[in-house]
N, C-alpha and C positions, 0 to 999 in steps of 0.2 A: 443341788441346782437342778433345774428342769431340763428334760430332753424334749425333742419334738415328739408328740404323741397324738395319735388319733384316738378319740374317745371310743372305748370298746364296751360301752354299757351293755350289760346282758350278753356279752360276746361269747362267753363259755356256754351259756344255756342253749342258744339256738343250734350249737354244734352237737349237743347231747340230747338225744331223743328221750322223751319222757317214757318211763315204764309204767306198768300197772301199779298204782299207788300202793295197793295191798301187798304187792310182792317186793316193794322196796324195803331195805333193811332199816332198822332203828338202832340207835346207840343210847344207852342210859348213862347220862353224864352226872347223875346224882341230883343236880339242881334242876335238870330238865331232861326229857326224852326227845331226841332229835332224829328225824327220819330223812334219809336221802331224798333229794327232790327229783333226781333223774338218774338214768342209766344209759350210757353210751354203748349200744350193743356192738358196734363195729370195732371199738377199741377196748371194750370190757371195763369201763370206768364208772364208778359211782361218784356222784357229786353231792356232798353234804353242804348245803349252801346256807349262809347267814346264820351261823351258830353264834349265839351271844357268849362273849367271854368276859364281859364286865357289866356292871350296872350302868344304866343311862347316865351320862355325865351332864346332867341338867340340874336346874335349881341350885341348891347349895353345893352340888358337885361340879358346877362350872368352874373352870380355871383351877381345879384341884386334881390331885392324883386319883386314879380310878379306884373304885371299890369292887369287890367280887360280885358276881350276879346273884340276885335273890332267887330263891326256889320258885319254880313255876312248872308244876307237874300236873296241872289240871287238864291239859291237852297235849297231844304229841305235836312238837314243833316241826314244821316242814321247811322253814326259811323261804317261803314263797314271796315274801315282801323284800325287795331289794333295798339296800341301805348304802348311802355314801355320805361321808362327812362334808360339812360346808367347806367350799373351796373356791378358788379363783386363780386366774393367771394374770401376770403383769402385762400392761399394754405394750411394753417393748417387745414382748414375745408374740403377742397377738396381732400387732399392727405393723411392726417393722422387721422382725427377724426373718420371716419367710420370704417377703419380697426381696430383702437384701441378699439372702442366701441364693435365691434363684438368679439374681443378677450376677452375683459373684461366680457361681458355677458356670453360667453361660457366657461370662466375659462381657456382659452388657453394662452400661453405666447405670449408677443408682442415683436417682435425683429426688428421692423422697426425703422428707424432713426426718431428722433423728431427734428432734426436740419433743420429748414425750408429752410435755404440757401443751403442745400444739394440737394434740388429738383429743377431741371431746370424749368424755367418759360416758359410755352407754352400758348399763349393766347387761351382762351376758344372760341368756335364758337360763333359768334355774333348773337343773336336773330334777325331775319329779321324785327321785329317790333321796334327795337331800334332806337330812335330818341331823340334829345334834345327837340323837340316840343312834349312834353309828358304830359302836364298838363291837363289830362282828367279824367273823372269819369264815373262810370256805376251806373244805377238805376235799380234795379229789384223789381217789384211791383206786387202784386196779381191783377188780372183783376177786382175783386170785389171792391178792394180799389180804383183802378184807375177810374173805371166807376162811383163810388159814388161821387168822386170829392169834398168831403166835407173837405179835409185837416184835417182829424181826426186821422189817423193811427200813431202809434208810429214809430220812425225812428231809425235805427242803421246806423251810419257812421263808416265805418271800415277802420282803418289804418293797413297796412301790415308791419310786422316786417322783419328783414333781416340785422341786424347790421348796419343800416344807409347806407348800401352799395348795397343791392339787394332787390328784391321784387316788385310786381306790383299788380294792382287791380284785376287781374284774378287768383291770387294764391289760393283762397278758393271759393268753390262752395256753395252759400248760399241757394240752393233750399230746402235742407232737413230742415234747420233751419226755413225758411219761411213757409214751409208746416206744421211744428210743431206748428207754431204760429196761423195758421188758425183754427178757432173754439175755441181756448183757449184764445186768446187775440183779440176778435172781428174777423174781416175779415183778419187779418194778419198784418205784419209789412212791411215797406218800407226799403229796404237794399241798402245803397249807399257805394260804394268802390272807392277809389281814388288813382291816382298816385301822387307822389311828387318827386322832384329832390333828387338824391342820391349821395353819395360819394362826390367827389370834386365839383360837380355841385350844391350840396345842403347844404353841411356842412363844407365848408371852413371857417376858421377864421384867426385871426392874424392882426397885426397892419396895414400892407400895404393894406390888403383887405378892412378893415374897412374905410380906407381913400379913396378908389375908388370902393366901392361895398357894399354888405350887408352880414354880417356874418349870418349864420343860415338861408339861403334863403329858405330852405325846410320847416322850421317852418312857414314862411310867406305863402308858398304854402298851407299848411294845413289850415292856418287861412282863406285864401281866399276861399278854398273849403267849409269850414264851413259857411262862409258868403253866398256862393252860395246856400247851403242847406237852410239857413234861408230865403232867398229871393225866392226860386223856388220850394222847396219840396212840398208845398201845391198843386202845379199844377199836381203832381203825386199822390195826395191823402194823403201825409204825413203831420203831424202836426209839425210846426216849434217850438212849445213850448214843444214838447215831443221828443227831440233829445238826443240820447245816443251815445257817441263816444266810440269806442271799439278797442283795439289792444293789441298785446302781444309783449314782449321783447322790442326791440328798439322802436316799435310802442307805447307800454305802456309808455316808456320814453317820447316820443313825446307828449302824452296826458298830462303827468305831466307838461311838459313845457307849454302846452296850459293853464293848470290850473293856473300856476304861471306867465303867460306872463305879461310883463311890471310891475311885482310886484303887479299885481291886480289893477293898477292905471288907466286902460282904460276901465272900465266897465266890465260887465259879458261877458264870452265867448258865442258863439252861440250854446251852448248845455247846458242841464240841469242835465244830468247824465253821469257818466263815468265808463266804465268797464276797469280797468287797470290790465293787465295780465302780471305777471312776469316782471314788469318794471325793466329795467337795466340801471343804471347810470354809465357811464364810463367817469370819469373826464378828461378833456383836459386842463391841465395847460397852462398858457399864453405862456411859452417858447415852449411847445410842439406845440401849435397852429402855432406859427411863423415858427417852423422847418418843420411842415407838409406842410404849404403853400410854403415854399422855395423849398422843395423837389419836389412839383408838378411843380413849375415854372422851376426848373432845368431840369426836365425830358422833358419839352417842349422847352428847350433851349431859354427861354425868361427871361427878368428881372422884368417885371411888370405884374400886372393883366390886364392892358389895352392892352398890347401886346398879352396876352393869348386870350383876347376877339376877336382878329382879325384872329386867326388861324382857319383852317378848322376843322369841327366837328370831323372828324375821328381821328385827332391827339389828341384832348382833350379826346375823348373816350378811346383811347389806353393808354394814360398816366394815366388816372383814373384807368383803369383796372389793369395796372402794379403796381401802388402804393398800391391798395387794396390787390392784390394777394400776393405780396411779403412782407407784413407787418411781422416783426420778432416776434411780440407779440402773442404767442399762446393763443387763447381765446379772443384776442383783435382786434380792428379795427382802421384804421388810421383816419377815419373821424367820428365825433360825434358832437352833440350840444356843443357850447362853451359859456362861459360867455362873453357877448358882451356889457354890460352896457345899453342895450336898451330892446330888446325883452327878453333877459336873463340877468337881472341886477345882479344876483347872482346865485349860484348853487341852484337847486330846494329845497334841504334839508334846506338850510339857509332861503329861502323865506317862506317855510312852518313853520319854527320855529319862524320867525319874524311876521307872520301873513300877509305877503304880497302876497296874492293869492286870487282867486275867491272863496268866502265862500259859496255861496248859491247853492251848488251842492250836489248830492248824489252819493256815490262812492261804487263800488263793486271791491275789490282788490283781486287778485287771484295769487296763486303760484303753482308750481309743487314741489313735495317733494325732487326731486334731480335736481333742476334747474342748479346747478353749474357743474354737471358732464361733460357736453359737452364742457365746456370751461376750463377744467382742463388739463394741460399738463401731458402726461404720465410719465414724470420724477417725478411727485408727488406721485408715487406708492411706494416710499420708505421713511423711516424716514428722511434720508438725503436730499430727494428731496422736502420736504415741503417748506422750505424757498426759494430755487431757483424758484420753480413753481410760487410762489406768486410774487417774485421780478421781474421776467421777464415779468409778466403781468402788473405790476404796479411799474415801476422803481422809481418813485418819493417817494414811501413809505420809510420812514427813517429806518435805521437798528434797532433802538430801538423799533419801532412798530413791525417789523418782529420778533424780539427776544421775545417780550411780547406775540405775537400771538402764537409762537412756544412752549413757556414754560408755559404760564398761561391760555390763552383762549382756545388753542387747544393742550394740552399736548399729548405726545405719549402714551396714555393709551387707550387700545382697548377693554375694557370690556363693552362698550355700554353706560357708564355713561355720556360720553361727546357727544353722538349722532353719534358715528362712531365705527366701529370694525376692520377697516383695515387702513393702511397708506394712500391709495388712497382716501378712504372715508373722512379721516381727512382733506386732502388737498381740496377735492371737497366741503366739508361743509364750510370750511373757505372762499373759493371763492364765494360760494353761498351767505353766509352772507354778504360779502363785497359789492357785486355788485347787488344782486337781493333781497334776502329775507328781509334784513333789510330796504331796500328802500320801499318795500311794507308795512312792519310793520309801518314804519314812516308815510306813507300816511294814513294808517288806524287809527293810533293814532291821527293824526291831525284832521281828520274828524270823530272822535270817535263816536259821537251820530248820525251821518248821513252816516255811512259807514257799509258795510258788507264785508265778506271775506270768501273765501274757499281755501283749499289746496288740490291739486289733487295727490292722493297717489297710483293710479293704477300702479303696477310695470311695467317697471322700473321707472316710474314717471319722465321722462326726460323733459327738457325744451321744451315747445311747445306741449307736448304730449296731453294735454287737448283739443287742437284744433281738434283732430280726433273726439272727442265726441261732441264738440260744433257744428261741421259741419257734423255730422253723417246724412246719408241719407238712410232710410230703403229700398228705391227703388234701391240703388246701394251700398249695405253693403260691397262689396268687395273693394270699393275705399277707401283706407287709405292713408293719407299723409305720414305716417311713417311705416305702416304695423305692429304696435305694438298691444298688447292685448287690446280688447275693449269689454265691456259688453253693449249690446244694451239698457237694462233697465237703467243702470247707465248713458249712453249717453243721453237718452231721459229725465232723471231727470235733468241732467246738462243743457240741452236745456230749460227745464221748468224754472229753476232758472234764466237763462239769460233772457228769454222772459218776465217773470213776472216782473223782475227788470226793463226792458226796458219799459214795459207798465205802471207800477204803482210805481216803486221805491222800491218795496219790493220783494226780491227773495223767491219764494216758489214753491213747487211741491207736487202733491198728491202721488208721489213715494218716498218721504222722508220728513224729518222735515224741517219746515221753517227755513231759515237762520236768526238768531237773529242779532240785531244791535251789532256791534263790542264792543262798550261801554267800561266801565272801566274793565269789566271782560275779555275783549279781546277774545270774543268767535268767533270761525270760524267753518265752515263746513269742515269735512274731507271726501273727496270723495274717497272711496276705490273701489275695483273691485266689491264687492257684498254688501258693507255696506256704509251708509251715516250717519255720527254721528257728534254731536256737541262737539268740544274740545276747549281747550285754545290754542291760537296762539302758535305754536311750536317755533317761532323765539325767540332766547334767548335775553332777555333785556340787560344784561351786555355786551355781545358781540356787539349787535347792537349799543348801545350807544357809545362804544369805537370807532367803525368804523366811525360812523357819526360825531364824534368829530375830526377825523383826518383832518388836514389842506388840504391834497391833495383832499379830497372829496368836498371841497369848490371851486375847480377849479382854485385855485390861487397858488398852490404849484409849485415848479420848475420841 
């Protein structure tokens, strides 16, 4: 699911001064020679930008698993041309979400329509970097790590969230996090960020696609990028046996799918640790998959996936953007991972329960205290709006489940005993439990003795808000992805926890208590504005078990 993000196109590069091209290092990847595009003299960082990790997913490779890149050694590649995958955002997030959030936080009435169909569709300006040929990654590495060349530094591989429909590898500037790692964890970390296909290009499913294509193509993109890291990161100074994959929201969901890939039957993944942040599982039942695919084909005026492959790129990009923007599900997205019988043999929750996943991993699972708020329809601000707000987001949920939620799990009692004091909080807490909080709790419970967890409670503790702290840069403290409150000491402590986990598998900081193993006591770190304390996981066991047992969350409901 998507967080509020400010587009940071080319955000890393302006902060990194260009060096003399002749003095910038090159890496021979076998299939190509790639040169660093820039060197940050103040922080001592090389940026190797836009490294191809897969063949262009165009022509016959559209809607299929990626292929390895072809050899191209005729010239040295510099990555000067930026690339982002075709993407879009739903109108509930671009037209309604921010005005409603502002009115909610200010206590002002909200009088805007929540009927998405009442807003005319106007295509957003296309990022000039947009291309289907977008399977590239960036490597940012300290000069000391690169020059040592021992392949010993810990590695973060970062997946960017965005509701499976938006986001790219330049969304977050890693320089502050890398700088914090220098001196604390040796010479620093290697940071890898990647693009993968989005929307219809990466997350189509359905019977006819599976007959002539690959469902969940984007998950295969991620898998190939991780293989690239295993094969090549040592050339940048990174240790392929100390790789941590990290991502928030839909990216966290992608990581869980990598953990449960093929039901754990094809060997361990190409990472040893995972930081799964506010993972969001949005189930796509089989009937929905087929309907989503048919809607995409109808908008292209074709009957088959094969016909769609032959269309010009601009038509596919436009159809993808329209379908994402006009989705009627407030808080939802039309494209998401689907159960395909192969890479995703069952829903992640089911695979975790049955033991069909990669076991030899260490997990740091994180949430924000109000993860559900941004995905809650404003109609949920009244008692009578509770059931409609949930039903419109998850139509397959049966009436009996809605009734049980409204009367037993989340009754209209606002004295705080149920975790809310207003009707809107009640709806938001329910949506948070269903899609985010309980998924994270389930992951922590599964890896109980090899997992750690924190919950970010700095007000207003919105979905994705912890990223401001994780990517905090003291040299540019005014740069905030969301402009929300931030305490520099708390931010640096959170960076310490992340970096120590990446380096050793144990999250710790001199600025706060070490995070204990989740364990049977289900202990987590609560990150407040001024306090860091160990508490019991606030996710309610009864509510979580109820939602995880609902058939719709197995991905097979109607």
